[in-house]
ZAMAR-759600 format. One record per residue (C-alpha): residue in three letters; x, y, z. Coordinates in steps of 0.2 Angstrom, whole numbers, padded with zeros to 4 digits, always signed. Each point is the difference from the previous one (the first is absolute). Example, Ala and Ser with C-alpha at 12.3 -4.5 7.8 and 13.67 -1.06 7.14 Angstrom:
% residues 2
ALA+0062-0022+0039/SER+0006+0017-0003/
//
This chain:
% residues 617
MET-0108-0020-0028/LYS-0012-0012-0005/ARG+0009-0016+0005/ILE+0003+0009+0017/LEU-0018+0004+0003/ILE-0005-0019-0004/SER+0009-0005+0016/LEU-0010+0011+0011/THR-0016-0011-0003/LEU+0011-0016+0005/VAL+0002+0000+0019/SER-0016-0010+0001/ALA+0008-0013-0011/LEU+0013-0005+0015/SER-0016+0001+0012/ILE+0011+0013+0009/ASN-0009+0013+0009/LEU+0013+0014+0001/VAL-0011+0012+0007/ALA-0004-0011+0015/CYS+0020-0002+0002/GLY+0003+0020+0001/SER+0003+0003+0019/SER+0008-0018+0002/GLY+0009+0003-0017/SER+0010+0015+0006/ASN+0005-0008+0017/GLU+0007-0014-0010/THR+0010+0013-0011/THR+0006+0007+0016/ALA+0006-0017+0005/SER+0008-0005-0016/ALA+0015+0010+0003/SER+0004-0011+0014/ILE-0002-0017-0010/GLU+0016-0007-0006/ALA+0001-0008-0018/SER+0004-0016+0009/ASP-0019+0000+0006/VAL-0006-0001-0019/VAL-0012-0016+0001/ASP+0005-0013-0012/ALA+0012+0012-0010/GLN+0017-0008+0007/VAL+0012+0001-0017/THR+0014+0008-0004/THR-0004+0018-0007/GLU+0016+0003-0009/PRO-0002-0002-0019/THR+0010-0014-0007/THR+0012+0003-0015/GLU+0005-0019+0001/GLN-0011-0005-0017/SER+0010+0014-0010/THR+0018-0001+0007/LYS+0011-0009-0014/SER+0017+0003-0006/PRO+0004+0000-0018/GLU+0007-0019+0000/GLU-0017-0004+0007/VAL-0009+0010-0014/ASN+0010-0009-0013/GLU-0003-0017+0007/ALA-0019+0003+0000/GLN+0002+0004-0019/GLU+0010-0014-0004/THR-0010-0013+0008/GLY-0017+0007-0007/ALA-0006+0004+0018/TYR-0015+0010-0007/ASP-0013-0009-0010/VAL-0004+0014-0011/ALA-0018-0004-0008/GLN-0012+0011-0008/LEU-0014+0006+0013/GLU-0017+0007-0006/VAL-0005+0017+0003/VAL-0017+0008+0000/ASP-0004+0017-0004/PRO-0013+0011+0007/ASP-0010-0003-0015/GLY+0001-0019+0002/LYS+0011-0003-0014/ALA+0015-0014+0004/SER+0017+0001-0005/THR+0017-0007+0007/ILE+0016+0005+0009/SER+0015-0007+0003/GLY+0003-0006+0018/PHE+0002-0012+0015/MET-0003-0005+0018/LYS+0015+0001+0012/GLU-0002-0008+0017/GLY-0006+0010+0014/ILE-0006+0016-0011/PRO-0019+0000+0000/VAL-0001+0008-0019/PRO+0009-0006-0015/TYR+0015+0009-0008/VAL-0005+0007-0016/ASP+0011+0008-0015/VAL+0000+0019+0006/VAL+0001+0005-0017/GLU-0014-0010-0007/TYR-0010+0006+0015/MET+0003+0019-0004/ASN-0004-0003-0018/LYS-0015-0007+0006/VAL-0006+0013+0013/TYR+0005+0016-0009/ASP-0012+0004-0015/THR+0013+0009-0010/ALA+0009+0000-0017/ASN+0017+0002+0010/VAL+0004-0019+0002/PHE+0012-0005+0015/SER+0015-0010-0007/LEU+0014-0010+0009/SER+0019+0002-0002/SER+0014-0009+0009/GLN+0014+0010+0007/GLY+0010-0016+0007/SER+0003-0009+0016/GLY-0019-0001+0005/VAL-0003+0019-0004/TYR-0015+0004-0012/LYS-0006+0017-0008/ILE-0018+0002-0002/SER-0005+0013-0013/ASN-0015+0010-0008/ALA+0000+0016-0010/LYS-0001+0011+0015/GLY+0013-0007+0012/ASN+0009-0016+0006/MET+0003-0010+0017/THR+0016-0010+0004/VAL-0004-0017+0009/ASP+0014-0009+0009/THR-0007-0019+0004/VAL+0016-0003+0010/LYS-0002+0014+0011/ASP-0018+0001-0002/THR+0001+0019-0003/LEU-0010+0012-0011/HIS+0008+0016-0007/SER-0008+0013-0012/ASP+0006+0018-0002/LYS-0017+0006-0006/ILE-0013-0012+0007/GLU-0015+0011-0001/GLN+0002+0001-0019/PHE+0003-0019-0001/LEU-0016-0005+0011/TYR-0012+0014-0003/ASN-0003-0007-0017/ASP-0018-0005+0000/GLN-0013+0001-0013/ARG-0004+0020+0001/LEU+0017+0003-0007/ASN-0006-0008-0015/PRO-0019+0002-0001/THR-0010-0011-0010/ASP-0018+0001-0004/ASP-0006-0011+0015/THR+0010+0011+0012/GLU-0008+0003+0016/TYR+0005+0019-0001/VAL-0010+0008-0015/TYR+0004+0018+0003/GLU+0016+0000+0007/HIS+0017-0008-0006/ILE+0016-0001+0008/ILE+0013+0005-0014/ALA+0017+0000+0010/THR+0009-0004+0017/ASP+0015+0009+0005/TYR+0010+0007+0014/ARG-0001+0018+0006/LYS+0019-0001+0006/ASP+0014-0015-0002/PRO-0007-0015+0007/TYR+0006-0011+0015/ALA+0003-0020-0006/LEU-0010-0013+0008/ASP+0011-0014+0008/ILE-0010-0015+0009/ASP+0007-0015+0010/LEU-0014-0013-0001/SER+0009-0011+0012/ASN-0003+0011+0013/TYR-0018-0006-0001/GLY+0004-0019-0003/ILE-0004+0003-0018/ASP+0011-0011-0014/ILE+0001+0004-0016/ILE+0004-0014-0012/GLU+0009-0003-0016/GLU-0005-0014-0010/GLY+0003-0004-0019/GLY+0005+0019-0003/LYS-0015+0007+0007/VAL-0003+0008+0016/TYR-0015-0006+0013/PHE-0009+0010+0013/PRO-0011-0008+0013/LEU-0018+0004-0008/THR-0005+0012+0015/THR+0015+0010-0001/ALA-0001+0002-0020/ALA-0018+0006+0004/ASP+0004+0012+0014/PHE+0016+0007-0009/THR-0011+0006-0015/GLY-0016+0004+0012/VAL+0000+0017-0009/SER-0006-0010-0017/TYR-0016-0001+0011/LEU-0001-0019-0002/ASN+0002-0013+0013/THR+0000-0019+0002/VAL-0007-0015+0010/TYR+0008-0017-0003/TYR-0014-0013+0003/ASP-0002-0018-0005/ASN+0016+0001-0010/LYS-0005+0015-0010/ILE+0005+0018+0000/TYR-0016+0012-0002/LEU+0005+0017-0004/ASN-0014+0014+0007/TYR-0001+0019-0004/SER+0003+0011+0015/SER-0014-0005+0014/ASP-0009-0012-0011/LYS-0002-0017+0009/PRO+0004-0017-0008/SER-0014-0012-0002/VAL+0012-0014+0010/ASN-0004-0006+0016/TRP+0017+0006+0007/GLU-0008+0000+0018/ASP+0003-0017+0002/TYR+0017+0003+0006/PHE-0008+0008+0016/ASN-0009-0018+0004/LYS+0017-0007+0006/GLU+0006+0004+0018/VAL+0019-0001-0003/ARG+0011+0010-0012/ASP+0015-0008-0009/ALA+0018+0007+0007/GLY+0005+0005-0018/GLU-0017+0008-0003/ILE+0001+0010+0016/ALA+0018+0007-0004/TYR-0004+0004-0018/THR-0017+0009+0004/TYR+0008+0012+0014/GLY+0016+0001-0010/GLU-0011+0006-0016/LEU-0010+0013+0011/CYS+0017+0007+0006/PHE+0006+0002-0018/VAL-0016+0008-0005/MET+0001+0013+0015/ASP+0017+0004-0001/ASN+0000+0003-0020/ILE-0015+0004-0006/TYR-0012+0006+0015/GLY-0002+0021-0001/ASN+0002+0002+0019/ALA-0016+0012+0000/PRO+0004+0012+0014/HIS-0018-0003+0008/CYS+0007-0019+0006/ILE+0007+0000+0017/LEU+0013-0013-0006/ALA+0005+0009-0017/GLU+0015+0011+0008/SER+0007-0015+0007/ILE-0002-0012-0015/ARG+0008+0013-0010/ASP+0016+0002+0011/LYS+0000-0017+0008/GLY-0008-0013-0012/PHE-0017-0009+0003/ASP+0008-0015+0009/ALA+0010+0010+0012/THR-0015+0012+0004/LEU-0011-0015+0004/GLU+0014-0007+0011/SER+0004+0017+0009/TYR-0014+0013-0001/SER-0011-0006+0014/ASP-0005-0017+0010/GLU-0016+0000-0011/THR+0011+0001-0016/ARG+0011-0014+0005/GLN-0016-0010+0004/VAL-0007+0002-0016/LYS+0016-0005-0008/GLU+0001-0016+0011/LEU-0020-0004-0007/LEU+0006+0002-0018/ASN+0015-0012+0003/SER-0011-0013+0009/ASP-0004-0017-0005/LYS-0017+0002+0005/THR-0011+0006-0016/VAL-0013+0008+0012/ASP+0015+0012+0005/LEU+0004+0005-0017/LEU-0018+0006+0000/PHE+0002+0009+0015/GLY+0018+0008-0003/THR-0008+0006-0018/ILE-0015+0009+0007/ILE+0009+0007+0014/LEU+0014+0006-0011/SER-0011+0007-0012/THR-0007+0011+0013/MET+0017+0006+0005/LEU+0003+0004-0019/TYR-0015+0010-0001/ASP+0004+0016-0011/GLY-0018+0007-0004/GLY-0005-0014-0011/HIS+0013-0007-0012/THR+0008-0012+0010/ASP-0011-0014+0004/LEU+0005-0018+0004/SER-0016-0006+0008/THR-0015+0003-0011/ASP+0002-0016-0009/ILE+0002-0011+0015/LEU-0017+0008+0007/THR-0009-0001-0015/ASP+0006-0018-0007/LEU+0006-0009+0013/ASP-0016-0002+0010/GLY-0004-0020+0002/THR+0018-0004-0001/THR+0008-0010+0016/ALA+0012+0014+0003/PHE-0012+0013+0000/ALA-0012-0010+0010/GLU+0015-0002+0012/LEU+0004+0019+0001/GLY-0021+0003+0005/ARG+0002-0011+0012/ILE+0016+0005+0009/VAL-0005+0019-0001/LYS-0018-0005+0009/GLU+0006-0013+0013/GLU+0018+0004+0005/PRO-0001+0020+0005/ASP+0018-0001+0008/ASN+0008-0008-0015/ILE+0013+0012-0007/ARG-0007-0002-0017/THR-0018+0005+0007/VAL+0008+0015+0008/LEU+0009+0006-0015/TYR-0015-0004-0012/ARG-0013+0010+0011/LYS+0011+0015+0002/TRP+0007+0002-0018/TYR-0014-0005-0010/GLY-0013+0010+0012/ASP+0011+0015-0003/TYR-0001-0004-0019/ILE-0019-0001+0000/SER-0002+0017+0012/LYS+0012+0008-0015/MET-0011-0006-0014/GLU-0016+0005+0009/ALA+0008+0019+0001/LYS+0002-0001-0019/MET-0017-0005-0003/ILE-0009+0015+0007/ILE+0002+0009-0015/LYS-0011-0011-0009/GLU-0013+0003+0012/TYR-0003+0017-0007/GLY-0004-0008-0019/SER-0020+0001+0004/GLU+0002+0019+0000/PHE+0002+0000-0019/ASP-0017-0006+0001/LYS-0007+0017+0002/TYR+0007+0006-0016/GLN-0005-0004-0019/ALA+0015-0009-0008/VAL+0002+0006-0018/PHE+0007-0017-0003/ASP+0003-0017+0013/GLU+0007-0014-0009/GLU+0007-0016+0008/THR+0011-0014-0007/GLU-0004-0019+0002/GLU+0014+0001+0012/GLY-0008+0012+0012/GLN+0010+0015-0005/ARG-0013+0016+0000/TYR+0003+0016-0009/ARG-0010+0016+0003/TYR-0001+0017-0006/TYR-0011+0015+0007/GLU-0002+0017-0003/PHE-0004+0016+0013/ASP-0001+0017-0004/ASP+0016+0002-0012/THR+0010-0015+0007/GLY+0000-0017-0007/ILE+0005-0015+0013/PHE+0008-0016-0006/VAL-0002-0014+0012/TYR+0011-0015-0002/THR+0009-0015+0011/ASN+0013-0007-0011/TYR+0012+0003-0014/ASP-0001-0009-0016/ASP-0006+0003-0019/ASN-0019-0001+0005/VAL+0004+0015+0011/VAL+0010+0010-0013/ARG-0016-0004-0012/ASN-0011+0007+0013/PHE+0011+0014+0004/LYS-0001+0006-0018/LYS-0019-0002+0000/ALA-0001+0011+0015/LEU+0011+0014-0008/ASP-0009+0000-0015/LEU-0016+0002+0009/ALA+0006+0013+0011/LYS+0006+0010-0016/GLU-0016-0002-0009/HIS-0011+0004+0016/GLY+0011+0017+0002/MET+0009-0006+0017/LYS+0015+0012+0006/ASN+0007-0011+0013/PHE+0003-0020+0001/ILE+0004-0009+0016/PHE+0006-0019+0001/ASP-0007-0008+0015/ASP+0014-0012+0003/SER-0004-0001+0019/ASP-0004-0018+0000/ASN+0013-0006-0013/GLY+0012-0016+0004/GLY+0009+0003-0016/GLY+0003-0010-0015/SER+0010+0003-0016/THR+0014+0013+0001/GLU-0001+0003-0019/SER-0019+0004+0001/CYS+0004+0011+0014/MET+0013+0009-0011/TYR-0013+0002-0014/MET-0012+0009+0011/LEU+0015+0012+0005/ASN+0006+0004-0015/ALA-0017+0004-0005/VAL-0002+0014+0014/THR+0018+0007+0001/LYS+0007+0014-0010/ASP+0016-0008-0004/LYS-0001-0017-0008/ARG+0004-0013+0012/ASP+0007-0015-0010/GLU+0010-0008+0012/PHE+0000-0007+0018/TYR+0013-0002+0012/TYR+0005-0013+0013/GLU+0014-0007+0010/SER+0003-0019-0004/ALA-0002-0011+0016/MET+0014-0011-0005/THR+0014+0012-0003/GLY-0006+0017+0005/ASN+0003+0007-0017/ALA-0010+0016-0005/THR-0010-0006-0015/TYR-0015+0006-0012/GLU-0010-0006-0013/LYS-0005+0010-0015/LEU-0018-0001-0005/ASP-0010+0002-0016/TYR-0019+0004+0002/ASP-0016-0001-0012/MET-0007+0015+0009/ASP-0015+0003-0013/GLN-0003-0020+0001/ASP-0002-0002-0017/GLY+0012-0016-0001/LYS+0014+0009-0007/PHE+0017+0004+0008/GLU+0005+0013-0013/GLY+0005+0015+0010/ASP-0015+0010-0004/ASP-0004+0003+0019/GLU+0010+0015+0004/ASP-0014+0012+0000/PHE-0011-0011+0012/ASP-0007+0012+0012/TYR-0017+0003+0008/GLY+0005+0016+0009/PHE-0009-0004+0016/ASN+0005+0005+0017/TYR+0005-0016+0007/ALA+0000-0005+0019/VAL+0002-0018+0008/MET-0007-0007+0014/CYS+0008-0013+0012/SER+0000-0009+0016/GLN+0007-0015+0010/GLY-0009-0010-0013/SER+0011+0007-0014/PHE+0014-0014-0001/SER+0013-0006-0013/SER-0004+0009-0016/GLY-0014+0008+0009/ASN+0013+0008+0010/LEU+0012+0003-0014/PHE-0013+0010-0010/PRO-0002+0014+0013/CYS+0018+0001+0005/LEU+0003+0003-0018/CYS-0015+0012-0002/LYS+0007+0010+0014/GLU+0019+0000-0007/ALA-0008+0008-0014/GLY-0009+0014+0007/ILE-0018-0007+0001/PRO-0010+0002+0017/ILE-0002-0016+0011/ILE-0016-0001+0010/GLY-0006-0011+0014/GLU+0013-0010+0011/LYS+0019-0005-0001/SER+0001-0015-0012/ALA+0004-0017+0007/GLY+0018-0002-0010/GLY+0003-0017-0008/THR+0015+0003-0011/CYS+0007-0016-0007/ASN-0007-0012-0014/LEU-0012-0012+0006/VAL+0007-0017-0007/PHE-0008-0019+0005/PHE+0011-0015+0005/LYS-0003-0017+0002/MET+0008-0010+0015/ASN+0006-0018-0007/GLN-0015-0007+0009/GLY-0012+0010-0010/VAL-0005+0015+0013/GLN+0000+0016-0010/TYR+0005+0016+0008/SER+0003+0017-0006/ALA+0014+0013+0005/SER+0006+0017-0002/ALA+0014-0005-0013/PHE+0010+0005-0015/ARG-0003+0019-0002/VAL-0003+0015+0012/PHE-0007+0015-0007/ASN+0007+0016+0001/TYR-0005+0018-0004/GLN+0007+0009-0016/ASN+0012+0008+0012/GLY+0005-0014+0011/GLY-0005-0009+0015/ASN-0014-0012+0001/VAL-0018+0003+0003/GLU-0003-0012+0016/ALA-0003+0014+0011/GLY-0015+0003-0009/VAL-0006+0019-0005/SER-0007+0012+0012/PRO-0015+0009-0004/ASP+0000+0018-0005/TYR-0020+0000+0006/ASP-0003-0011+0015/ILE-0019-0004+0000/THR+0000-0014+0013/LYS-0008+0002+0017/LYS-0001-0011+0016/ASN-0013-0010+0007/THR-0003-0001+0019/ASP+0008-0017+0000/GLY+0016+0005-0009/THR-0003-0006-0016/THR+0001+0010-0016/ASP-0016+0009-0008/TYR+0001+0000-0018/SER-0017+0007-0003/ASP+0008+0016-0008/PHE+0007-0011-0014/ARG-0016-0001-0006/ASN-0006+0018+0001/PHE-0001+0005-0017/GLU-0003+0018+0004/LEU+0015+0002+0012/LEU+0011-0009-0013/ASP-0006+0012-0015/GLN+0004+0015+0011/ILE+0018-0007+0004/VAL+0005-0001-0017/ASP-0009+0017-0006/ASP+0009+0008+0015/HIS+0016-0008-0003/TYR+0001+0005-0018/GLY-0009+0016+0002/THR-0015-0003-0012/
//
């Protein structure tokens, strides 16, 4: 959520006045349906993803190995803490990133005792294994197969907690299936991605290896002959923006970039239903969706496959708005925040300002303008934050990162206000519980109404604290296979630093309620959904959805993007939480201009009365 809000402030960076374009923009949108893809300015390139660079016969594979076609070297790798190491790899003509030993790579990005190993099965087929599962790689056919890919990949540091793990109070102790799993089969040759066998090892293009293991929350940038590993949304301290100072893209880079994006969207993307293209992507695939969904998606495909660097920016920004799902999938924020001053970005701004009839300008104004309108609507709930000022907080704390935690009391009701889920929330939540008990409160309300999400594990800790039945499992569907899966958790509920199982009686006995709104997204949506399933009353308005993991990826040029990916969270009794949860007590009103009036969200007297009446206290 934070990353998306950044882009609201950046329209001025392009010197583009979208408000001033309002009426003309709508006229251009109407006209755009009659503009053929052939009218795209400076974007006349073939749009079919090429598989030419990965097409090879077994004889060609053997010949390449026998002639030593791949000059394997030790490439420098810089981890998130700046520590340098090496990895085996090489460059291949036409591919913009190095090939890396995929087993070495996985052992670097997974902080786990379950080491990945490689064994040959003969004829160019290899098996990669760890303690949880395995995956078969056919370097001749460029295929991947795994009977239990979730156990093989979802193997990150939280499965083997250490002293420096981010999750202090919640540990994932097992991953398993709710029913017999489906196998994963991917043919990478469909995306022009070539797997290479060399010297008894298996090599993937760097970006492919990073995307495939994105659930590890690490991604990569290749710059100045070095590989930089980055945690989650952290930015590397390298000048990757240099790429966008060139006007023309290489043919090999075009094909690989587009093919890699297709691979991610077909196999890793979670198809969040709030996205207008999600159903088509799930049923037809990403490339076929762009080709057939509409004239506008077909034009976006041409831009992504153009040899003009500025067209890559146009296509990525417009595609990002088409993929809008409430907040998780965002391909454009890095472009808008980091590329100001580059040649391609300046050209984009010039085209939008000076060429109103250019199809790129028409699409940009329509789709990005619509995105801004959606984000402004989601911002309304934040405007009511000042209403808290009329009440005296029992505590009000803010972290260096700007996360704020507040606790209020009114009559016999405590109200905990928070905007994300992480271990800071968990600490402050227990602090609020202790104060509420000390001060004789009967009711306890979670104000989740302006919460963009965060850690699912922290969300589950809080759910476990307030439900009668111990909630030590959370359920999801795998985006890669559709498998019904769960992860089992262990908690340090009393926060004494020990996971010794003495927290079974952790119960404060309050009457609980949860407030949510259209500002409740991702884990901010998951919490009220699961609370209602557990019988806890919901106050406010319907939550905003957001059902998948938020995962950060990087395109091979260095552009970082986020996507709903890997896991689609479910109710305990089945079905995903994308639709959001409707309140038991709707306390919204409408302003004369049609916008939502959230003033009663800060009416503590009303909230206290609702909970008292609900529980009959």
